[in-house]
C-alpha positions as CSV (number, residue, x, y, z in Angstrom):
1,M,5.0,-0.9,2.7
2,C,1.4,-1.4,1.2
3,L,1.2,0.9,-2.1
4,A,-2.3,1.1,-3.6
5,I,-3.2,3.3,-6.7
6,P,-6.2,4.3,-8.2
7,G,-7.5,3.2,-11.8
8,K,-10.8,3.9,-13.6
9,L,-12.6,0.4,-14.3
10,L,-12.7,-0.2,-18.3
11,E,-14.2,-3.3,-18.8
12,I,-15.8,-6.2,-16.5
13,L,-14.9,-10.0,-17.2
14,D,-15.5,-13.4,-15.9
15,E,-12.8,-15.7,-15.7
16,N,-13.0,-18.9,-14.5
17,G,-15.8,-17.8,-12.1
18,L,-14.3,-14.8,-11.0
19,K,-15.0,-11.3,-11.3
20,M,-12.4,-9.4,-13.3
21,G,-11.6,-6.3,-14.7
22,T,-9.6,-4.1,-17.0
23,V,-8.4,-1.1,-15.1
24,D,-6.8,2.1,-16.7
25,V,-4.0,2.9,-14.1
26,N,-2.2,6.1,-15.2
27,G,-2.8,5.6,-18.8
28,S,-1.6,1.9,-18.1
29,K,-4.0,-1.0,-18.5
30,T,-3.9,-3.8,-15.8
31,R,-6.5,-6.6,-15.0
32,A,-7.7,-6.9,-11.5
33,C,-9.5,-9.2,-9.9
34,L,-13.0,-7.3,-8.2
35,E,-14.5,-9.8,-6.1
36,Y,-13.9,-7.4,-3.3
37,V,-16.0,-4.5,-4.9
38,P,-18.9,-6.6,-6.3
39,D,-20.8,-3.4,-6.7
40,I,-18.5,-1.5,-9.1
41,Q,-19.4,-0.9,-12.6
42,V,-17.2,0.2,-15.6
43,G,-16.9,3.7,-15.6
44,Q,-16.0,3.9,-11.5
45,Y,-12.8,4.2,-10.0
46,T,-11.3,1.7,-7.7
47,I,-7.8,1.5,-5.5
48,I,-5.9,-1.7,-6.7
49,H,-3.3,-3.1,-4.8
50,A,-1.4,-6.9,-5.8
51,G,-3.7,-7.1,-8.3
52,F,-7.1,-6.6,-6.2
53,A,-9.4,-4.0,-6.4
54,L,-9.8,-2.9,-2.6
55,K,-12.4,-0.2,-2.6
56,I,-14.5,1.8,-5.1
57,I,-13.7,5.7,-5.0
58,D,-15.3,8.8,-6.5
59,E,-13.0,10.6,-9.5
60,E,-12.2,13.5,-7.0
61,E,-10.5,11.1,-4.7
62,A,-8.7,9.7,-7.7
63,A,-7.3,13.0,-9.2
64,E,-6.1,13.6,-5.6
65,S,-4.5,10.5,-5.6
66,L,-2.8,10.4,-9.1
67,K,-1.8,14.2,-8.4
68,L,0.4,12.9,-5.0
69,W,1.9,10.2,-7.0
70,E,3.2,12.7,-9.8
71,E,4.5,14.8,-6.8
72,L,6.3,11.9,-5.1
73,F,7.8,11.3,-8.7
74,E,8.9,14.8,-9.6
75,S,10.4,15.6,-6.0
76,G,12.7,12.6,-6.3
77,A,11.5,10.2,-3.9
78,F,12.6,7.5,-5.8
79,L,16.8,7.1,-6.3
80,P,17.5,7.6,-10.0
81,D,18.7,3.9,-10.3
82,E,15.6,2.6,-8.5
83,E,12.5,2.2,-10.6
84,P,9.1,3.4,-9.5
85,P,6.8,0.9,-8.8
86,S,4.8,-0.4,-11.7
87,P,0.7,-0.5,-11.9
88,E,1.1,-4.0,-12.2
89,S,3.1,-4.5,-9.1
90,L,0.8,-2.7,-7.0
């Protein structure tokens, strides 16, 4: 199963010739490669999976996705001894 979670781009960096960024994923900052979304700008939202930003999304789509994640956690979709996926692993 592939999991992707939305995040807001906070800054754009160049690391060894790669376009990278710091992304706020529900309050947790993570790094992501931005090469698949070369037109992304600071303040825009993106979907992150396995350390890569896959597409640019609008704020409304990001909010809806985060709401669904919250509902999953609240519903007990994850077993009590099972850790939910961290933003870094997505």
